[in-house]
Every structure is written in structure tokens, then in C-alpha cells.
N, CA, C and O atoms as CSV, one atom per row, in Angstrom:
chain,resi,resn,atom,element,x,y,z
A,1,MET,N,N,46.811,78.959,-203.707
A,1,MET,CA,C,47.065,78.068,-204.819
A,1,MET,C,C,47.378,78.867,-206.079
A,1,MET,O,O,48.290,78.510,-206.825
A,2,ARG,N,N,46.623,79.961,-206.329
A,2,ARG,CA,C,46.889,80.788,-207.503
A,2,ARG,C,C,48.257,81.463,-207.402
A,2,ARG,O,O,48.974,81.589,-208.394
A,3,LEU,N,N,48.602,81.886,-206.204
A,3,LEU,CA,C,49.897,82.523,-205.999
A,3,LEU,C,C,51.025,81.538,-206.313
A,3,LEU,O,O,52.018,81.894,-206.948
A,4,ARG,N,N,50.856,80.311,-205.862
A,4,ARG,CA,C,51.873,79.286,-206.125
A,4,ARG,C,C,52.013,79.046,-207.636
A,4,ARG,O,O,53.132,78.961,-208.141
A,5,ALA,N,N,50.918,78.937,-208.345
A,5,ALA,CA,C,50.947,78.724,-209.796
A,5,ALA,C,C,51.608,79.913,-210.491
A,5,ALA,O,O,52.390,79.742,-211.427
A,6,PHE,N,N,51.286,81.120,-210.023
A,6,PHE,CA,C,51.885,82.325,-210.592
A,6,PHE,C,C,53.397,82.332,-210.382
A,6,PHE,O,O,54.152,82.629,-211.308
A,7,LEU,N,N,53.840,82.005,-209.169
A,7,LEU,CA,C,55.266,81.990,-208.867
A,7,LEU,C,C,56.008,80.949,-209.703
A,7,LEU,O,O,57.108,81.214,-210.188
A,8,ILE,N,N,55.420,79.783,-209.872
A,8,ILE,CA,C,56.044,78.736,-210.690
A,8,ILE,C,C,56.165,79.202,-212.137
A,8,ILE,O,O,57.195,78.986,-212.775
A,9,SER,N,N,55.120,79.838,-212.655
A,9,SER,CA,C,55.162,80.361,-214.025
A,9,SER,C,C,56.219,81.450,-214.162
A,9,SER,O,O,56.977,81.470,-215.132
A,10,ALA,N,N,56.266,82.347,-213.198
A,10,ALA,CA,C,57.235,83.442,-213.251
A,10,ALA,C,C,58.660,82.909,-213.195
A,10,ALA,O,O,59.520,83.377,-213.942
A,11,LEU,N,N,58.922,81.950,-212.334
A,11,LEU,CA,C,60.259,81.371,-212.239
A,11,LEU,C,C,60.637,80.626,-213.506
A,11,LEU,O,O,61.800,80.637,-213.909
A,12,SER,N,N,59.680,79.987,-214.128
A,12,SER,CA,C,59.953,79.292,-215.388
A,12,SER,C,C,60.361,80.273,-216.474
A,12,SER,O,O,61.307,80.020,-217.219
A,13,VAL,N,N,59.657,81.385,-216.564
A,13,VAL,CA,C,59.980,82.401,-217.558
A,13,VAL,C,C,61.366,82.983,-217.270
A,13,VAL,O,O,62.163,83.167,-218.190
A,14,LEU,N,N,61.655,83.272,-216.010
A,14,LEU,CA,C,62.970,83.793,-215.654
A,14,LEU,C,C,64.062,82.787,-215.979
A,14,LEU,O,O,65.144,83.175,-216.419
A,15,GLY,N,N,63.803,81.520,-215.774
A,15,GLY,CA,C,64.767,80.473,-216.099
A,15,GLY,C,C,65.058,80.424,-217.584
A,15,GLY,O,O,66.210,80.253,-217.982
A,16,LEU,N,N,64.037,80.570,-218.410
A,16,LEU,CA,C,64.234,80.589,-219.859
A,16,LEU,C,C,65.043,81.807,-220.276
A,16,LEU,O,O,65.911,81.721,-221.144
A,17,PHE,N,N,64.752,82.944,-219.650
A,17,PHE,CA,C,65.480,84.169,-219.966
A,17,PHE,C,C,66.949,84.031,-219.583
A,17,PHE,O,O,67.827,84.411,-220.356
A,18,ALA,N,N,67.219,83.500,-218.419
A,18,ALA,CA,C,68.593,83.332,-217.961
A,18,ALA,C,C,69.350,82.365,-218.864
A,18,ALA,O,O,70.536,82.570,-219.124
A,19,ALA,N,N,68.695,81.325,-219.343
A,19,ALA,CA,C,69.344,80.355,-220.226
A,19,ALA,C,C,69.702,80.982,-221.571
A,19,ALA,O,O,70.625,80.518,-222.241
A,20,ALA,N,N,68.986,82.026,-221.973
A,20,ALA,CA,C,69.233,82.662,-223.258
A,20,ALA,C,C,70.332,83.719,-223.195
A,20,ALA,O,O,70.778,84.203,-224.235
A,21,LEU,N,N,70.775,84.084,-221.997
A,21,LEU,CA,C,71.823,85.082,-221.868
A,21,LEU,C,C,73.152,84.526,-222.373
A,21,LEU,O,O,73.435,83.345,-222.171
A,22,PRO,N,N,73.966,85.343,-223.021
A,22,PRO,CA,C,75.247,84.867,-223.520
A,22,PRO,C,C,76.222,84.588,-222.381
A,22,PRO,O,O,76.140,85.191,-221.311
A,23,ALA,N,N,77.129,83.677,-222.628
A,23,ALA,CA,C,78.158,83.369,-221.646
A,23,ALA,C,C,79.143,84.530,-221.573
A,23,ALA,O,O,79.446,85.158,-222.588
A,24,GLN,N,N,79.635,84.810,-220.392
A,24,GLN,CA,C,80.607,85.877,-220.210
A,24,GLN,C,C,81.926,85.270,-219.749
A,24,GLN,O,O,82.591,85.813,-218.867
A,25,ALA,N,N,82.292,84.169,-220.335
A,25,ALA,CA,C,83.493,83.457,-219.937
A,25,ALA,C,C,84.675,83.881,-220.780
A,25,ALA,O,O,84.539,84.657,-221.726
A,26,SER,N,N,85.825,83.365,-220.426
A,26,SER,CA,C,87.003,83.570,-221.245
A,26,SER,C,C,87.880,82.324,-221.168
A,26,SER,O,O,87.873,81.597,-220.175
A,27,THR,N,N,88.638,82.097,-222.245
A,27,THR,CA,C,89.598,81.002,-222.256
A,27,THR,C,C,90.986,81.606,-222.173
A,27,THR,O,O,91.190,82.772,-222.510
A,28,GLN,N,N,91.933,80.809,-221.725
A,28,GLN,CA,C,93.303,81.276,-221.580
A,28,GLN,C,C,94.243,80.121,-221.900
A,28,GLN,O,O,94.023,78.997,-221.448
A,29,ILE,N,N,95.293,80.394,-222.681
A,29,ILE,CA,C,96.236,79.348,-223.069
A,29,ILE,C,C,97.671,79.856,-222.934
A,29,ILE,O,O,97.921,81.060,-222.869
A,30,CYS,N,N,98.609,78.900,-222.894
A,30,CYS,CA,C,100.030,79.214,-222.799
A,30,CYS,C,C,100.779,78.557,-223.943
A,30,CYS,O,O,100.313,77.581,-224.531
A,31,THR,N,N,101.956,79.110,-224.254
A,31,THR,CA,C,102.832,78.455,-225.209
A,31,THR,C,C,103.188,77.076,-224.678
A,31,THR,O,O,103.058,76.801,-223.485
A,32,ASP,N,N,103.633,76.227,-225.566
A,32,ASP,CA,C,103.812,74.809,-225.244
A,32,ASP,C,C,105.183,74.509,-224.635
A,32,ASP,O,O,106.002,73.808,-225.230
A,33,GLU,N,N,105.409,75.039,-223.469
A,33,GLU,CA,C,106.570,74.657,-222.690
A,33,GLU,C,C,106.221,74.837,-221.214
A,33,GLU,O,O,105.196,75.438,-220.894
A,34,ALA,N,N,107.034,74.340,-220.337
A,34,ALA,CA,C,106.680,74.244,-218.922
A,34,ALA,C,C,106.455,75.592,-218.231
A,34,ALA,O,O,105.707,75.655,-217.255
A,35,TYR,N,N,107.078,76.660,-218.706
A,35,TYR,CA,C,107.034,77.910,-217.948
A,35,TYR,C,C,106.107,78.971,-218.518
A,35,TYR,O,O,106.119,80.097,-218.020
A,36,CYS,N,N,105.315,78.681,-219.518
A,36,CYS,CA,C,104.304,79.605,-220.051
A,36,CYS,C,C,104.894,80.973,-220.404
A,36,CYS,O,O,104.463,82.000,-219.881
A,37,ALA,N,N,105.880,80.971,-221.293
A,37,ALA,CA,C,106.535,82.223,-221.679
A,37,ALA,C,C,105.582,83.173,-222.390
A,37,ALA,O,O,105.641,84.386,-222.187
A,38,GLY,N,N,104.708,82.626,-223.220
A,38,GLY,CA,C,103.716,83.430,-223.922
A,38,GLY,C,C,102.317,82.976,-223.546
A,38,GLY,O,O,102.063,81.785,-223.367
A,39,GLN,N,N,101.432,83.920,-223.430
A,39,GLN,CA,C,100.076,83.614,-222.970
A,39,GLN,C,C,99.073,84.406,-223.804
A,39,GLN,O,O,99.336,85.547,-224.184
A,40,ALA,N,N,97.931,83.798,-224.082
A,40,ALA,CA,C,96.857,84.488,-224.794
A,40,ALA,C,C,95.537,84.145,-224.126
A,40,ALA,O,O,95.382,83.078,-223.533
A,41,LYS,N,N,94.589,85.067,-224.233
A,41,LYS,CA,C,93.254,84.792,-223.709
A,41,LYS,C,C,92.219,85.539,-224.537
A,41,LYS,O,O,92.475,86.615,-225.078
A,42,PHE,N,N,91.043,84.929,-224.613
A,42,PHE,CA,C,89.910,85.559,-225.278
A,42,PHE,C,C,88.875,85.867,-224.211
A,42,PHE,O,O,88.458,84.981,-223.465
A,43,VAL,N,N,88.465,87.120,-224.142
A,43,VAL,CA,C,87.449,87.553,-223.191
A,43,VAL,C,C,86.162,87.783,-223.966
A,43,VAL,O,O,86.075,88.699,-224.784
A,44,SER,N,N,85.173,86.954,-223.708
A,44,SER,CA,C,83.913,87.019,-224.462
A,44,SER,C,C,83.220,88.368,-224.326
A,44,SER,O,O,82.715,88.913,-225.308
A,45,LYS,N,N,83.196,88.902,-223.121
A,45,LYS,CA,C,82.535,90.189,-222.905
A,45,LYS,C,C,83.385,91.288,-223.542
A,45,LYS,O,O,84.468,91.609,-223.052
A,46,GLY,N,N,82.897,91.844,-224.610
A,46,GLY,CA,C,83.618,92.871,-225.340
A,46,GLY,C,C,84.454,92.335,-226.482
A,46,GLY,O,O,85.002,93.114,-227.263
A,47,GLU,N,N,84.564,91.013,-226.597
A,47,GLU,CA,C,85.292,90.334,-227.676
A,47,GLU,C,C,86.735,90.816,-227.785
A,47,GLU,O,O,87.128,91.395,-228.798
A,48,HIS,N,N,87.508,90.577,-226.754
A,48,HIS,CA,C,88.910,90.983,-226.734
A,48,HIS,C,C,89.815,89.760,-226.751
A,48,HIS,O,O,89.657,88.846,-225.941
A,49,LEU,N,N,90.763,89.752,-227.679
A,49,LEU,CA,C,91.809,88.739,-227.727
A,49,LEU,C,C,93.080,89.431,-227.237
A,49,LEU,O,O,93.469,90.477,-227.755
A,50,LYS,N,N,93.721,88.834,-226.234
A,50,LYS,CA,C,94.852,89.491,-225.580
A,50,LYS,C,C,96.077,88.583,-225.566
A,50,LYS,O,O,95.962,87.358,-225.584
A,51,ALA,N,N,97.246,89.209,-225.535
A,51,ALA,CA,C,98.511,88.469,-225.476
A,51,ALA,C,C,99.399,89.071,-224.399
A,51,ALA,O,O,99.382,90.279,-224.163
A,52,ASN,N,N,100.179,88.202,-223.746
A,52,ASN,CA,C,101.077,88.644,-222.686
A,52,ASN,C,C,102.393,87.881,-222.775
A,52,ASN,O,O,102.411,86.679,-223.039
A,53,ASP,N,N,103.482,88.588,-222.554
A,53,ASP,CA,C,104.824,88.006,-222.519
A,53,ASP,C,C,105.190,87.821,-221.049
A,53,ASP,O,O,105.346,88.797,-220.316
A,54,ASN,N,N,105.327,86.575,-220.624
A,54,ASN,CA,C,105.571,86.281,-219.217
A,54,ASN,C,C,107.037,86.042,-218.867
A,54,ASN,O,O,107.364,85.863,-217.693
A,55,ARG,N,N,107.926,86.036,-219.860
A,55,ARG,CA,C,109.309,85.633,-219.579
A,55,ARG,C,C,110.292,86.504,-220.361
A,55,ARG,O,O,110.115,86.733,-221.557
A,56,GLY,N,N,111.309,86.978,-219.685
A,56,GLY,CA,C,112.342,87.796,-220.312
A,56,GLY,C,C,113.341,86.939,-221.072
A,56,GLY,O,O,114.503,86.837,-220.678
A,57,ASP,N,N,112.892,86.322,-222.162
A,57,ASP,CA,C,113.739,85.393,-222.924
A,57,ASP,C,C,114.134,85.948,-224.295
A,57,ASP,O,O,114.752,85.245,-225.094
A,58,GLY,N,N,113.781,87.202,-224.569
A,58,GLY,CA,C,114.115,87.804,-225.856
A,58,GLY,C,C,113.119,87.518,-226.962
A,58,GLY,O,O,113.257,88.056,-228.060
A,59,HIS,N,N,112.118,86.687,-226.704
A,59,HIS,CA,C,111.093,86.376,-227.699
A,59,HIS,C,C,109.849,87.233,-227.468
A,59,HIS,O,O,109.548,87.630,-226.342
A,60,GLY,N,N,109.144,87.505,-228.547
A,60,GLY,CA,C,107.839,88.132,-228.451
A,60,GLY,C,C,106.766,87.055,-228.422
A,60,GLY,O,O,107.066,85.862,-228.448
A,61,VAL,N,N,105.520,87.488,-228.368
A,61,VAL,CA,C,104.380,86.570,-228.347
A,61,VAL,C,C,103.586,86.778,-229.629
A,61,VAL,O,O,103.296,87.910,-230.015
A,62,TYR,N,N,103.241,85.684,-230.278
A,62,TYR,CA,C,102.526,85.687,-231.552
A,62,TYR,C,C,101.195,84.965,-231.365
A,62,TYR,O,O,101.158,83.854,-230.836
A,63,VAL,N,N,100.112,85.590,-231.795
A,63,VAL,CA,C,98.785,84.982,-231.707
A,63,VAL,C,C,98.209,84.869,-233.116
A,63,VAL,O,O,98.149,85.852,-233.853
A,64,LYS,N,N,97.794,83.676,-233.474
A,64,LYS,CA,C,97.151,83.398,-234.767
A,64,LYS,C,C,95.705,83.028,-234.463
A,64,LYS,O,O,95.443,82.251,-233.545
A,65,TYR,N,N,94.764,83.579,-235.230
A,65,TYR,CA,C,93.353,83.292,-234.966
A,65,TYR,C,C,92.562,83.151,-236.266
A,65,TYR,O,O,92.971,83.620,-237.328
A,66,TYR,N,N,91.420,82.490,-236.138
A,66,TYR,CA,C,90.471,82.373,-237.247
A,66,TYR,C,C,89.093,82.760,-236.728
A,66,TYR,O,O,88.657,82.283,-235.681
A,67,ARG,N,N,88.408,83.633,-237.472
A,67,ARG,CA,C,87.049,84.064,-237.125
A,67,ARG,C,C,86.066,83.504,-238.136
A,67,ARG,O,O,86.170,83.765,-239.335
A,68,TRP,N,N,85.112,82.734,-237.639
A,68,TRP,CA,C,84.087,82.164,-238.519
A,68,TRP,C,C,83.110,83.221,-239.018
A,68,TRP,O,O,82.579,83.088,-240.121
A,69,ASP,N,N,82.860,84.266,-238.237
A,69,ASP,CA,C,81.857,85.269,-238.624
A,69,ASP,C,C,82.268,86.061,-239.857
A,69,ASP,O,O,81.400,86.532,-240.591
A,70,VAL,N,N,83.560,86.222,-240.107
A,70,VAL,CA,C,84.025,86.960,-241.279
A,70,VAL,C,C,84.913,86.086,-242.174
A,70,VAL,O,O,85.501,86.580,-243.136
A,71,ASP,N,N,85.009,84.799,-241.861
A,71,ASP,CA,C,85.769,83.822,-242.640
A,71,ASP,C,C,87.181,84.329,-242.938
A,71,ASP,O,O,87.610,84.375,-244.091
A,72,THR,N,N,87.896,84.710,-241.868
A,72,THR,CA,C,89.204,85.332,-242.023
A,72,THR,C,C,90.196,84.848,-240.971
A,72,THR,O,O,89.857,84.682,-239.800
A,73,TRP,N,N,91.438,84.626,-241.422
A,73,TRP,CA,C,92.564,84.380,-240.524
A,73,TRP,C,C,93.188,85.722,-240.166
A,73,TRP,O,O,93.187,86.645,-240.981
A,74,GLY,N,N,93.716,85.836,-238.964
A,74,GLY,CA,C,94.418,87.044,-238.547
A,74,GLY,C,C,95.521,86.700,-237.570
A,74,GLY,O,O,95.633,85.565,-237.108
A,75,GLU,N,N,96.328,87.692,-237.264
A,75,GLU,CA,C,97.431,87.498,-236.330
A,75,GLU,C,C,97.808,88.829,-235.717
A,75,GLU,O,O,97.531,89.884,-236.287
A,76,PHE,N,N,98.439,88.779,-234.557
A,76,PHE,CA,C,99.036,89.966,-233.967
A,76,PHE,C,C,100.131,89.529,-233.002
A,76,PHE,O,O,100.200,88.365,-232.610
A,77,THR,N,N,100.980,90.472,-232.628
A,77,THR,CA,C,102.097,90.158,-231.742
A,77,THR,C,C,102.116,91.093,-230.544
A,77,THR,O,O,101.572,92.197,-230.574
A,78,GLN,N,N,102.746,90.621,-229.514
A,78,GLN,CA,C,103.039,91.418,-228.323
A,78,GLN,C,C,104.555,91.410,-228.223
A,78,GLN,O,O,105.153,90.392,-227.875
A,79,ARG,N,N,105.173,92.535,-228.523
A,79,ARG,CA,C,106.632,92.624,-228.522
A,79,ARG,C,C,107.145,93.617,-227.481
A,79,ARG,O,O,108.259,94.127,-227.597
A,80,GLY,N,N,106.342,93.882,-226.482
A,80,GLY,CA,C,106.700,94.876,-225.467
A,80,GLY,C,C,107.665,94.380,-224.415
A,80,GLY,O,O,108.101,95.159,-223.567
A,81,GLY,N,N,108.010,93.110,-224.445
A,81,GLY,CA,C,108.913,92.567,-223.436
A,81,GLY,C,C,108.155,91.943,-222.279
A,81,GLY,O,O,106.947,92.119,-222.122
A,82,SER,N,N,108.902,91.213,-221.482
A,82,SER,CA,C,108.267,90.485,-220.378
A,82,SER,C,C,107.637,91.451,-219.382
A,82,SER,O,O,108.164,92.525,-219.092
A,83,ASN,N,N,106.519,91.031,-218.887
A,83,ASN,CA,C,105.765,91.779,-217.876
A,83,ASN,C,C,105.415,93.200,-218.297
A,83,ASN,O,O,105.305,94.088,-217.452
A,84,SER,N,N,105.240,93.421,-219.600
A,84,SER,CA,C,104.827,94.747,-220.080
A,84,SER,C,C,103.310,94.870,-220.120
A,84,SER,O,O,102.772,95.908,-220.507
A,85,GLY,N,N,102.632,93.818,-219.722
A,85,GLY,CA,C,101.174,93.852,-219.661
A,85,GLY,C,C,100.526,93.202,-220.871
A,85,GLY,O,O,101.191,92.841,-221.842
A,86,TRP,N,N,99.238,93.065,-220.787
A,86,TRP,CA,C,98.449,92.427,-221.841
A,86,TRP,C,C,98.279,93.383,-223.014
A,86,TRP,O,O,97.899,94.539,-222.826
A,87,LYS,N,N,98.556,92.906,-224.216
A,87,LYS,CA,C,98.242,93.670,-225.431
A,87,LYS,C,C,96.830,93.280,-225.839
A,87,LYS,O,O,96.531,92.100,-226.024
A,88,ASP,N,N,95.977,94.262,-225.977
A,88,ASP,CA,C,94.560,94.048,-226.252
A,88,ASP,C,C,94.272,94.214,-227.735
A,88,ASP,O,O,94.662,95.205,-228.353
A,89,HIS,N,N,93.581,93.222,-228.296
A,89,HIS,CA,C,93.172,93.257,-229.700
A,89,HIS,C,C,91.644,93.152,-229.708
A,89,HIS,O,O,91.093,92.065,-229.536
A,90,ASN,N,N,90.963,94.286,-229.907
A,90,ASN,CA,C,89.501,94.310,-229.878
A,90,ASN,C,C,88.967,93.686,-231.165
A,90,ASN,O,O,89.224,94.195,-232.256
A,91,MET,N,N,88.227,92.589,-231.042
A,91,MET,CA,C,87.779,91.838,-232.208
A,91,MET,C,C,86.466,92.351,-232.806
A,91,MET,O,O,86.181,92.064,-233.968
A,92,SER,N,N,85.673,93.088,-232.061
A,92,SER,CA,C,84.394,93.629,-232.544
A,92,SER,C,C,83.565,92.564,-233.263
A,92,SER,O,O,83.213,92.713,-234.433
A,93,MET,N,N,83.265,91.497,-232.542
A,93,MET,CA,C,82.516,90.373,-233.110
A,93,MET,C,C,81.058,90.432,-232.690
A,93,MET,O,O,80.714,91.020,-231.664
A,94,LYS,N,N,80.208,89.815,-233.499
A,94,LYS,CA,C,78.800,89.686,-233.143
A,94,LYS,C,C,78.666,88.686,-231.999
A,94,LYS,O,O,79.462,87.755,-231.873
A,95,GLU,N,N,77.673,88.889,-231.189
A,95,GLU,CA,C,77.418,87.982,-230.079
A,95,GLU,C,C,77.178,86.569,-230.603
A,95,GLU,O,O,76.380,86.363,-231.517
A,96,GLY,N,N,77.872,85.605,-230.021
A,96,GLY,CA,C,77.740,84.211,-230.418
A,96,GLY,C,C,78.690,83.784,-231.526
A,96,GLY,O,O,78.739,82.604,-231.875
A,97,ALA,N,N,79.458,84.737,-232.093
A,97,ALA,CA,C,80.401,84.397,-233.162
A,97,ALA,C,C,81.521,83.510,-232.611
A,97,ALA,O,O,81.902,83.611,-231.445
A,98,LYS,N,N,82.032,82.644,-233.479
A,98,LYS,CA,C,83.026,81.648,-233.090
A,98,LYS,C,C,84.432,82.101,-233.505
A,98,LYS,O,O,84.626,82.671,-234.579
A,99,ILE,N,N,85.404,81.834,-232.627
A,99,ILE,CA,C,86.802,82.154,-232.900
A,99,ILE,C,C,87.670,80.993,-232.417
A,99,ILE,O,O,87.360,80.352,-231.413
A,100,LYS,N,N,88.764,80.728,-233.143
A,100,LYS,CA,C,89.772,79.800,-232.625
A,100,LYS,C,C,91.102,80.522,-232.681
A,100,LYS,O,O,91.343,81.332,-233.576
A,101,TYR,N,N,91.969,80.226,-231.718
A,101,TYR,CA,C,93.252,80.904,-231.654
A,101,TYR,C,C,94.295,80.021,-230.983
A,101,TYR,O,O,93.973,79.066,-230.277
A,102,ARG,N,N,95.556,80.372,-231.226
A,102,ARG,CA,C,96.662,79.729,-230.538
A,102,ARG,C,C,97.750,80.760,-230.291
A,102,ARG,O,O,97.741,81.837,-230.887
A,103,VAL,N,N,98.675,80.434,-229.423
A,103,VAL,CA,C,99.753,81.350,-229.064
A,103,VAL,C,C,101.098,80.647,-229.263
A,103,VAL,O,O,101.247,79.457,-228.982
A,104,CYS,N,N,102.067,81.415,-229.753
A,104,CYS,CA,C,103.422,80.915,-230.009
A,104,CYS,C,C,104.414,82.000,-229.586
A,104,CYS,O,O,104.028,83.133,-229.297
A,105,LEU,N,N,105.674,81.640,-229.555
A,105,LEU,CA,C,106.732,82.627,-229.386
A,105,LEU,C,C,107.209,83.035,-230.778
A,105,LEU,O,O,107.083,82.275,-231.738
A,106,ILE,N,N,107.763,84.256,-230.874
A,106,ILE,CA,C,108.261,84.766,-232.141
A,106,ILE,C,C,109.593,85.482,-231.887
A,106,ILE,O,O,109.775,86.139,-230.862
A,107,ASP,N,N,110.507,85.340,-232.830
A,107,ASP,CA,C,111.805,86.004,-232.766
A,107,ASP,C,C,111.976,86.754,-234.080
A,107,ASP,O,O,112.222,86.135,-235.115
A,108,GLY,N,N,111.850,88.077,-234.055
A,108,GLY,CA,C,111.817,88.858,-235.298
A,108,GLY,C,C,110.569,88.500,-236.071
A,108,GLY,O,O,109.457,88.718,-235.591
A,109,SER,N,N,110.739,87.943,-237.281
A,109,SER,CA,C,109.580,87.482,-238.053
A,109,SER,C,C,109.477,85.957,-238.058
A,109,SER,O,O,108.641,85.388,-238.760
A,110,ASP,N,N,110.327,85.302,-237.274
A,110,ASP,CA,C,110.393,83.845,-237.225
A,110,ASP,C,C,109.515,83.292,-236.102
A,110,ASP,O,O,109.885,83.345,-234.929
A,111,VAL,N,N,108.355,82.765,-236.474
A,111,VAL,CA,C,107.467,82.147,-235.483
A,111,VAL,C,C,108.072,80.813,-235.058
A,111,VAL,O,O,108.410,79.982,-235.901
A,112,LYS,N,N,108.205,80.617,-233.782
A,112,LYS,CA,C,108.758,79.375,-233.229
A,112,LYS,C,C,107.617,78.365,-233.080
A,112,LYS,O,O,107.046,78.213,-232.000
A,113,TYR,N,N,107.294,77.680,-234.176
A,113,TYR,CA,C,106.125,76.803,-234.213
A,113,TYR,C,C,106.192,75.667,-233.194
A,113,TYR,O,O,105.151,75.180,-232.753
A,114,PHE,N,N,107.387,75.241,-232.816
A,114,PHE,CA,C,107.496,74.180,-231.817
A,114,PHE,C,C,107.021,74.631,-230.434
A,114,PHE,O,O,106.828,73.801,-229.546
A,115,THR,N,N,106.831,75.951,-230.246
A,115,THR,CA,C,106.335,76.462,-228.964
A,115,THR,C,C,104.822,76.682,-228.969
A,115,THR,O,O,104.241,76.996,-227.930
A,116,CYS,N,N,104.181,76.522,-230.125
A,116,CYS,CA,C,102.754,76.872,-230.256
A,116,CYS,C,C,101.856,75.973,-229.415
A,116,CYS,O,O,102.080,74.768,-229.299
A,117,SER,N,N,100.857,76.579,-228.847
A,117,SER,CA,C,99.805,75.827,-228.158
A,117,SER,C,C,98.908,75.172,-229.204
A,117,SER,O,O,99.028,75.456,-230.396
A,118,ASP,N,N,98.029,74.315,-228.768
A,118,ASP,CA,C,96.959,73.834,-229.635
A,118,ASP,C,C,95.961,74.959,-229.839
A,118,ASP,O,O,95.913,75.898,-229.043
A,119,TYR,N,N,95.170,74.877,-230.889
A,119,TYR,CA,C,94.096,75.852,-231.079
A,119,TYR,C,C,93.022,75.639,-230.022
A,119,TYR,O,O,92.729,74.508,-229.635
A,120,VAL,N,N,92.445,76.731,-229.566
A,120,VAL,CA,C,91.333,76.730,-228.621
A,120,VAL,C,C,90.171,77.442,-229.293
A,120,VAL,O,O,90.374,78.451,-229.969
A,121,VAL,N,N,88.962,76.938,-229.119
A,121,VAL,CA,C,87.761,77.549,-229.704
A,121,VAL,C,C,86.971,78.240,-228.602
A,121,VAL,O,O,86.828,77.711,-227.500
A,122,ASP,N,N,86.465,79.419,-228.911
A,122,ASP,CA,C,85.635,80.163,-227.965
A,122,ASP,C,C,84.560,80.919,-228.740
A,122,ASP,O,O,84.552,80.920,-229.971
A,123,TYR,N,N,83.664,81.553,-228.013
A,123,TYR,CA,C,82.533,82.258,-228.610
A,123,TYR,C,C,82.394,83.639,-227.992
A,123,TYR,O,O,82.592,83.820,-226.790
A,124,ALA,N,N,82.048,84.616,-228.836
A,124,ALA,CA,C,81.841,85.992,-228.369
A,124,ALA,C,C,80.564,86.092,-227.567
A,124,ALA,O,O,80.218,87.172,-227.088
């Protein structure tokens, strides 16, 4: 009986500990057209915001983001061409910090706003 009570207590404590662990998920979005020419994702583990150009259409990929932890808007581009791989933007955020971002296509300095995804919110 004591062993059973001990095991129940131990499992309860482990359950509380597991519930307190941060999520290690990531979100991923595409530009707003059928073929996902531009793609962005936020990886919670390590706080990385990434962009990828999926289509050889002459456009680059533009990512706009807002960070609540530093109350700042930011942006970056991936202009390496289609299938050149993910461009990594290390955000160096505190655990649990909130970020929202969207992805668009860009031509030179002209952001093609009609291609932009909706904003997505995620947490470090």
C-alpha cells in the first residue's frame, strides 16, 4: 500500500514537471498562392526564423515579424534563388517569448503584398 502511494505521488510530480517543459514545436507558412513559392517557419527550439524560396519565378522571399519581448518589428529576405535552402535568422529570444510573422514574395525592394500570408503567432 505504501509503495502504491509512493508511486502515485512520484508520477504526479513527474506529470507536473512534464507540463512545465516548454513546447518544442514549430509553425510553417506559405505565401498566399496555390504553389507555395515562398515559405517561412519558426522553430521554437533555438528560436530560429527561417525562409525558403520554393519556386524559380525570379522573386525572393520576404519575412516580416514582430517580437513582443523586445517590442520591435523586423524583417529579412532570402534572395538565394529557388531551392537554395533555408535562410536561418537566429532570433535569440527568451523562453516563452511571443513572435508573429508572415511571408511574402519580393522583387528588388518591392514587396508583393498580394502574395503575403496571414500573420502566424508562435512562442520560443
